C-alpha positions as CSV (number, residue, x, y, z in Angstrom):
1,M,-20.9,-34.2,-17.1
2,S,-24.1,-32.7,-15.5
3,G,-24.2,-32.8,-11.7
4,E,-20.4,-32.1,-11.3
5,P,-19.6,-29.2,-9.0
6,V,-18.9,-25.9,-10.7
7,D,-15.7,-24.1,-9.8
8,T,-16.8,-20.5,-9.4
9,L,-14.9,-17.4,-8.5
10,Y,-16.5,-17.5,-5.0
11,D,-15.3,-21.1,-4.6
12,R,-11.7,-20.2,-5.6
13,V,-11.7,-17.3,-3.1
14,Q,-12.9,-19.6,-0.4
15,A,-10.3,-22.2,-1.2
16,A,-7.5,-19.7,-0.8
17,V,-9.1,-18.5,2.5
18,T,-9.3,-22.1,3.7
19,A,-5.6,-22.6,3.0
20,V,-4.7,-19.5,5.1
21,R,-7.0,-20.7,7.9
22,K,-5.1,-23.9,8.1
23,R,-2.0,-21.9,9.0
24,T,-3.6,-19.3,11.3
25,D,-7.0,-18.2,12.8
26,F,-5.8,-14.6,12.8
27,V,-8.5,-12.3,11.5
28,P,-7.3,-9.1,9.8
29,Q,-9.0,-5.7,9.9
30,V,-6.8,-4.0,7.2
31,G,-5.5,-5.4,4.0
32,L,-2.2,-3.9,2.7
33,I,-1.2,-4.3,-1.0
34,L,2.4,-3.2,-1.0
35,G,3.9,-2.0,-4.2
36,S,7.5,-1.8,-5.5
37,G,10.0,-1.1,-2.7
38,L,7.5,-1.4,0.2
39,G,7.4,-5.2,0.7
40,G,9.7,-4.8,3.8
41,F,6.9,-3.1,5.7
42,A,5.3,-6.6,6.2
43,D,8.5,-8.0,7.7
44,S,7.9,-5.9,10.8
45,L,4.4,-7.1,11.6
46,E,4.2,-8.5,15.1
47,Q,4.1,-12.3,15.4
48,P,3.9,-12.7,11.7
49,V,2.6,-15.6,9.8
50,A,4.0,-15.6,6.3
51,I,2.7,-17.8,3.5
52,D,4.2,-18.0,0.0
53,Y,1.7,-17.2,-2.8
54,G,2.6,-20.6,-4.3
55,D,1.1,-22.3,-1.3
56,L,-2.3,-20.7,-1.8
57,P,-4.7,-22.3,-4.4
58,H,-5.5,-20.0,-7.3
59,F,-3.3,-17.3,-6.0
60,P,-1.3,-15.7,-8.9
61,R,2.5,-15.4,-8.3
62,S,4.5,-12.3,-9.0
63,H,7.7,-12.4,-11.2
64,V,8.6,-8.7,-11.1
65,A,11.8,-7.5,-9.3
66,G,10.9,-6.0,-5.9
67,H,7.8,-8.1,-5.4
68,K,8.5,-10.9,-2.9
69,G,5.4,-13.0,-3.4
70,R,4.2,-13.6,0.2
71,L,1.1,-13.0,2.2
72,V,1.9,-11.9,5.8
73,L,-0.5,-11.7,8.7
74,G,0.2,-9.9,12.0
75,R,-0.4,-6.7,13.9
76,R,1.2,-3.3,13.4
77,S,0.5,0.0,15.0
78,G,-2.5,-1.4,16.8
79,A,-4.2,-2.8,13.7
80,A,-4.7,-6.4,12.7
81,C,-3.2,-6.6,9.2
82,V,-2.8,-8.9,6.2
83,A,-0.2,-7.7,3.8
84,M,0.7,-8.6,0.3
85,Q,4.4,-8.5,-0.4
86,G,4.1,-7.9,-4.1
87,R,1.3,-8.1,-6.7
88,V,0.8,-9.5,-10.2
89,H,0.2,-7.2,-13.1
90,M,-1.9,-7.6,-16.3
91,Y,1.2,-7.1,-18.4
92,E,2.5,-10.4,-17.1
93,G,-0.3,-12.0,-19.0
94,H,-3.0,-12.1,-16.4
95,S,-6.6,-10.9,-16.8
96,A,-7.8,-8.0,-14.6
97,A,-9.9,-10.6,-12.6
98,V,-6.8,-12.7,-11.9
99,A,-4.7,-9.6,-11.0
100,A,-7.4,-8.6,-8.5
101,F,-8.0,-12.0,-7.1
102,P,-5.6,-11.5,-4.1
103,A,-7.5,-8.4,-3.0
104,R,-10.7,-10.5,-2.9
105,V,-8.9,-13.0,-0.6
106,L,-7.8,-10.2,1.8
107,I,-11.3,-9.0,2.1
108,A,-12.7,-12.6,2.5
109,L,-10.2,-13.1,5.3
110,G,-11.8,-10.2,7.2
111,A,-10.3,-6.9,6.0
112,K,-12.9,-4.1,5.8
113,I,-10.3,-1.5,4.7
114,V,-7.8,-2.0,1.9
115,I,-4.7,0.2,1.6
116,V,-3.4,0.0,-1.9
117,T,0.1,1.4,-2.7
118,N,2.0,1.6,-5.9
119,A,5.0,3.2,-7.6
120,A,3.8,5.6,-10.3
121,G,5.1,7.9,-12.9
122,G,4.5,11.6,-12.3
123,L,2.3,13.5,-14.8
124,N,2.2,16.7,-12.7
125,P,5.4,18.5,-13.7
126,W,5.6,20.3,-10.3
127,W,6.0,17.0,-8.4
128,S,9.5,15.7,-8.1
129,P,10.4,12.0,-7.7
130,G,9.8,10.8,-4.2
131,T,6.5,12.7,-3.8
132,L,3.7,10.8,-2.1
133,M,0.3,11.2,-3.6
134,L,-3.0,10.3,-2.0
135,I,-5.3,8.9,-4.7
136,R,-8.5,10.9,-4.9
137,D,-9.9,9.1,-8.0
138,H,-8.7,7.1,-10.9
139,V,-9.1,6.6,-14.7
140,D,-9.0,3.1,-16.1
141,F,-7.3,2.5,-19.4
142,L,-6.4,-1.1,-18.8
143,R,-8.6,-2.5,-21.6
144,D,-10.0,-5.2,-19.3
145,H,-12.1,-5.1,-16.2
146,A,-11.9,-7.1,-13.0
147,L,-15.7,-7.5,-12.9
148,R,-16.1,-8.6,-16.6
149,G,-18.0,-11.8,-16.9
150,P,-20.8,-13.4,-14.9
151,N,-21.5,-11.8,-11.5
152,D,-21.8,-13.8,-8.3
153,D,-24.1,-12.0,-5.9
154,R,-22.3,-13.7,-3.0
155,L,-19.3,-11.4,-3.7
156,G,-21.0,-8.2,-4.6
157,P,-23.5,-6.4,-6.9
158,R,-23.5,-6.5,-10.7
159,F,-23.0,-2.8,-11.0
160,P,-21.0,-1.4,-8.1
161,D,-21.0,2.4,-7.6
162,M,-17.6,4.0,-7.9
163,T,-18.6,7.6,-6.9
164,T,-16.5,7.3,-3.7
165,A,-14.0,4.6,-4.8
166,Y,-11.5,6.1,-2.4
167,A,-13.4,6.7,0.8
168,P,-13.5,10.5,1.5
169,E,-13.6,10.1,5.2
170,L,-10.4,7.9,5.0
171,R,-8.7,10.4,2.7
172,A,-9.4,13.1,5.3
173,L,-7.9,10.8,8.0
174,V,-4.7,10.2,5.9
175,K,-4.3,14.0,5.2
176,D,-4.6,14.7,9.0
177,V,-2.0,12.0,9.8
178,A,0.4,13.4,7.2
179,A,0.0,16.9,8.5
180,K,0.5,16.0,12.1
181,A,3.7,14.0,11.2
182,S,4.9,16.8,8.8
183,I,5.0,14.3,5.9
184,P,4.5,16.2,2.6
185,L,1.5,14.7,0.8
186,Q,-0.1,15.6,-2.5
187,E,-3.6,14.5,-3.7
188,G,-4.5,13.6,-7.2
189,V,-5.9,11.3,-9.9
190,Y,-4.2,8.0,-10.8
191,V,-4.5,6.6,-14.3
192,A,-3.9,2.9,-15.0
193,M,-2.2,2.0,-18.3
194,P,-1.7,-1.6,-19.5
195,G,2.1,-1.5,-20.0
196,P,4.6,-3.0,-19.9
197,T,6.1,-0.2,-22.0
198,Y,6.2,3.2,-20.3
199,E,3.9,5.8,-21.8
200,T,5.0,7.8,-24.9
201,P,5.4,11.5,-24.6
202,A,2.2,11.9,-26.7
203,E,0.3,9.6,-24.3
204,V,1.7,11.6,-21.4
205,K,0.3,14.8,-22.9
206,M,-3.1,13.2,-23.4
207,L,-3.2,11.9,-19.8
208,Q,-2.2,15.4,-18.5
209,T,-5.0,16.9,-20.6
210,I,-7.7,14.7,-19.0
211,G,-6.6,15.7,-15.6
212,A,-4.4,12.8,-14.4
213,D,-1.5,13.4,-12.0
214,A,0.2,10.0,-11.9
215,T,0.3,6.9,-14.1
216,G,0.9,3.2,-13.3
217,M,0.1,-0.3,-14.4
218,S,-1.8,-1.7,-11.3
219,T,-4.2,-0.7,-8.5
220,V,-7.4,-0.2,-10.4
221,P,-8.4,-3.9,-10.7
222,E,-7.9,-4.3,-6.9
223,V,-9.8,-1.1,-6.1
224,C,-12.7,-2.3,-8.3
225,V,-13.1,-5.6,-6.5
226,A,-12.7,-4.0,-3.1
227,R,-15.6,-1.8,-3.8
228,H,-17.5,-4.7,-5.3
229,M,-17.1,-6.6,-2.0
230,G,-17.9,-3.5,0.1
231,A,-14.5,-2.7,1.5
232,R,-13.3,0.9,1.9
233,V,-10.1,1.9,0.1
234,I,-7.1,4.1,0.7
235,G,-4.8,4.5,-2.3
236,I,-1.3,6.0,-2.1
237,S,1.2,6.4,-4.9
238,C,4.9,7.0,-4.7
239,I,5.9,9.2,-7.6
240,T,9.2,7.4,-8.6
241,N,9.9,9.3,-11.8
242,Q,8.5,12.0,-14.1
243,A,6.7,10.5,-17.1
244,A,8.1,10.4,-20.6
245,G,8.7,13.8,-22.3
246,I,8.6,15.9,-19.1
247,T,12.4,15.9,-18.6
248,G,13.5,14.2,-21.7
249,A,15.3,11.5,-19.8
250,A,14.9,7.8,-20.5
251,L,12.9,5.7,-18.1
252,S,13.9,2.5,-16.3
253,H,12.6,0.1,-13.7
254,D,15.9,0.6,-11.8
255,E,14.9,4.3,-11.3
256,V,11.5,3.2,-10.0
257,T,12.9,0.8,-7.4
258,E,15.7,3.2,-6.4
259,T,13.3,6.1,-5.7
260,A,10.9,3.8,-3.9
261,T,13.7,2.6,-1.7
262,R,14.9,6.1,-1.0
263,V,11.5,7.3,0.4
264,R,10.6,4.0,2.0
265,A,11.1,5.2,5.6
266,T,8.8,8.2,5.0
267,F,6.2,6.0,3.3
268,E,6.3,3.4,6.1
269,G,6.0,6.2,8.7
270,L,2.9,7.4,6.9
271,L,1.4,3.9,6.8
272,D,2.2,3.4,10.5
273,G,0.4,6.6,11.3
274,I,-2.6,5.6,9.2
275,L,-2.9,2.2,10.9
276,A,-2.6,3.8,14.3
277,A,-5.3,6.4,13.5
278,L,-7.6,3.8,12.1
279,A,-7.2,1.8,15.3
280,T,-7.7,4.7,17.7
281,R,-10.5,6.5,15.8
282,G,-12.9,3.6,15.7
283,E,-12.6,3.0,11.9
284,L,-11.8,-0.7,12.5
285,A,-14.8,-1.5,14.8
């Protein structure tokens, strides 16, 4: 019927924000999207407020092993944070817009910087499992886009620029933090594939040919909406296995989670250093 209120994306984001605000008035500066094996990082936030995704309206729930499904707010290393313990993926049946919806909520809660992490397959044959890769840029092969459909100018512009999707000044900060902490860190291009199958050896050769260094099934939708809403992005991949055809070994999710767990302490140390540097160098003002 005419005259009834329209449920827009903006309204859905605000409804989720309102649900969080009923639990806490804490305003985050940094949003953390924690991939496979990294959810425990949020458990160490100071004075945490944890909210199950199921208690937030319109918030999609994760059903993948290693993804807890909670939003946690608190401080760590001098920065006010809101952390996602797990994410949903398009291969679970979600659109790119739905997969990226939580990132919108992080930013609407106050986060001006979003740190996106993931577990990824290695395309660079010189990088062994356990390598940490700072994302310089990405290639999107997901066959759907988080901004497809009507645009709401209250959230961002119709045609966001992606020239510096991963903020160069923040990449420089991350590299400086890693160097000072003697944490080995590579830098490269991440390519998003739809999954849920791992890539074939032929696909891996194609991705190597176009210049990609790591492949995964997430991250790009969240980065697109973050840039749409004006947040700056840091992206870091943990190379959990070498992609199909490089070693000839079969791939499994168990290998992904095992490798992510093995390097978790190093990855968390890097995240702590990044948060401390953001806080002390005026990036959160």
